[in-house]
Backbone bond lengths (Angstrom), bond angles and torsions (degrees), N, CA, C in turn:
res aa  C-N    CA-C-N  psi(-1)  N-CA   C-N-CA  omega(-1)  CA-C   N-CA-C  phi
1 M - - - 1.431 - - 1.507 110.78 -
2 R 1.342 115.86 -43.17 1.483 118.88 179.81 1.514 112.44 -59.51
3 D 1.340 116.96 -41.34 1.450 119.76 179.38 1.522 110.98 -63.46
4 L 1.271 117.05 -39.92 1.461 122.43 177.77 1.530 110.95 -60.77
5 I 1.304 115.81 -48.63 1.467 120.98 -179.43 1.535 109.74 -66.13
6 A 1.328 117.09 -38.95 1.454 121.46 -178.64 1.516 112.73 -62.19
7 R 1.347 117.06 -24.44 1.470 121.72 -179.96 1.508 113.92 -79.62
8 I 1.342 116.91 -11.76 1.452 121.32 -179.34 1.525 110.54 -84.14
9 P 1.333 117.84 119.33 1.474 119.08 179.53 1.531 110.62 -60.45
10 V 1.327 115.14 141.88 1.468 121.47 -178.48 1.528 109.95 -57.81
11 A 1.310 117.03 -37.13 1.487 120.62 179.39 1.518 111.71 -59.03
12 R 1.326 117.04 -39.41 1.480 120.44 179.20 1.501 110.43 -68.48
13 I 1.336 117.21 -39.60 1.482 121.35 177.18 1.504 109.73 -62.14
14 R 1.328 116.49 -45.36 1.462 121.40 179.51 1.520 109.95 -63.84
15 D 1.321 118.38 -46.94 1.477 122.89 -179.25 1.542 111.16 -59.97
16 A 1.309 116.31 -32.89 1.476 120.43 179.72 1.522 112.61 -79.64
17 G 1.345 115.81 -4.14 1.453 120.42 179.54 1.529 113.69 77.13
18 L 1.316 116.60 22.29 1.475 121.05 -175.42 1.510 113.73 -103.25
19 L 1.294 118.85 -14.70 1.454 121.80 -171.11 1.519 112.46 -60.00
20 E 1.293 118.30 -50.40 1.469 123.29 -177.80 1.545 110.25 -59.89
21 E 1.298 116.76 -44.91 1.462 120.45 -178.88 1.510 111.66 -66.45
22 L 1.319 117.53 -41.14 1.449 121.26 177.50 1.516 111.57 -63.94
23 L 1.318 117.00 -38.30 1.442 120.79 178.22 1.525 110.32 -66.34
24 K 1.345 116.72 -38.06 1.480 119.60 177.08 1.513 111.29 -65.01
25 L 1.328 116.84 -38.52 1.450 121.24 -178.48 1.559 113.02 -73.63
26 S 1.292 116.08 -21.68 1.442 119.55 -172.22 1.497 116.09 -76.26
27 G 1.306 119.74 -10.81 1.463 120.01 178.67 1.480 113.36 148.37
28 P 1.347 115.42 -159.13 1.453 120.90 -176.45 1.524 112.48 -64.45
29 A 1.301 115.83 164.98 1.463 121.21 177.86 1.528 109.75 -58.25
30 P 1.359 117.71 149.41 1.462 119.85 -176.53 1.512 113.86 -54.86
31 A 1.323 119.55 -39.37 1.451 121.25 -179.26 1.549 110.56 -66.08
32 E 1.315 116.53 -39.17 1.476 119.53 176.86 1.508 111.83 -66.35
33 A 1.291 118.79 -42.58 1.458 122.85 179.86 1.527 110.84 -65.04
34 A 1.320 117.90 -41.95 1.449 121.30 179.70 1.537 111.76 -64.78
35 A 1.326 115.64 -36.17 1.454 119.60 -179.86 1.506 112.20 -73.05
36 E 1.299 118.19 -27.58 1.446 122.06 -176.96 1.521 112.70 -76.46
37 Q 1.319 117.48 -40.12 1.465 118.73 -174.49 1.529 109.38 -152.51
38 P 1.346 116.21 149.85 1.470 118.79 176.92 1.518 110.03 -71.43
39 M 1.307 116.86 156.99 1.466 122.04 -179.66 1.521 110.87 -75.20
40 D 1.310 116.04 126.02 1.480 122.85 172.53 1.508 105.90 -118.86
41 I 1.316 116.06 94.09 1.486 121.17 -170.46 1.563 111.07 -58.45
42 K 1.321 116.72 -29.65 1.468 118.07 -178.65 1.524 114.72 -68.03
43 S 1.331 115.07 -25.23 1.455 117.55 -178.16 1.524 112.09 -105.23
44 M 1.318 118.95 4.33 1.464 122.18 -177.67 1.512 111.29 -79.97
45 G 1.323 117.79 143.48 1.429 123.58 173.06 1.513 110.13 -83.00
46 V 1.335 116.49 173.96 1.456 121.91 -177.49 1.515 111.39 -57.77
47 A 1.313 117.47 -47.30 1.473 120.18 -178.04 1.515 110.61 -62.24
48 D 1.328 117.85 -41.25 1.456 121.25 178.31 1.513 111.49 -63.93
49 L 1.326 117.46 -42.43 1.450 121.52 177.04 1.523 111.51 -61.25
50 V 1.315 116.98 -44.79 1.459 121.60 177.68 1.520 109.99 -60.29
51 R 1.327 115.51 -49.07 1.468 120.69 -179.66 1.540 110.43 -57.53
52 A 1.302 118.03 -45.97 1.439 122.95 -179.82 1.506 110.46 -62.46
53 A 1.316 117.49 -41.85 1.469 121.16 -179.24 1.522 111.07 -66.89
54 L 1.314 117.11 -38.76 1.459 121.28 -176.96 1.530 112.20 -78.89
55 N 1.303 117.85 -21.97 1.472 120.23 -176.26 1.529 112.87 -110.37
56 R 1.317 117.07 25.34 1.470 120.53 177.61 1.540 108.01 -63.55
57 S 1.305 117.02 142.23 1.439 120.92 -179.68 1.522 111.04 -90.15
58 T 1.353 117.75 -15.19 1.452 121.08 179.05 1.514 108.50 -114.03
59 P 1.330 117.64 143.33 1.476 119.71 177.60 1.506 111.75 -68.02
60 A 1.313 114.83 151.25 1.477 120.53 178.71 1.481 112.27 -75.11
């Protein structure tokens, strides 16, 4: 299932109106998750990567 979801571009998930709900389902609030553990991009799932990308504190 994870592989299937990982193949869906984030833009399509967002366009379908699913991104926010998926982020809510994926775990604790971004601030709580960031406080608990440092980001290890290699071990992050799709939802965590999306959350991290959307909640960056510095502009790209």
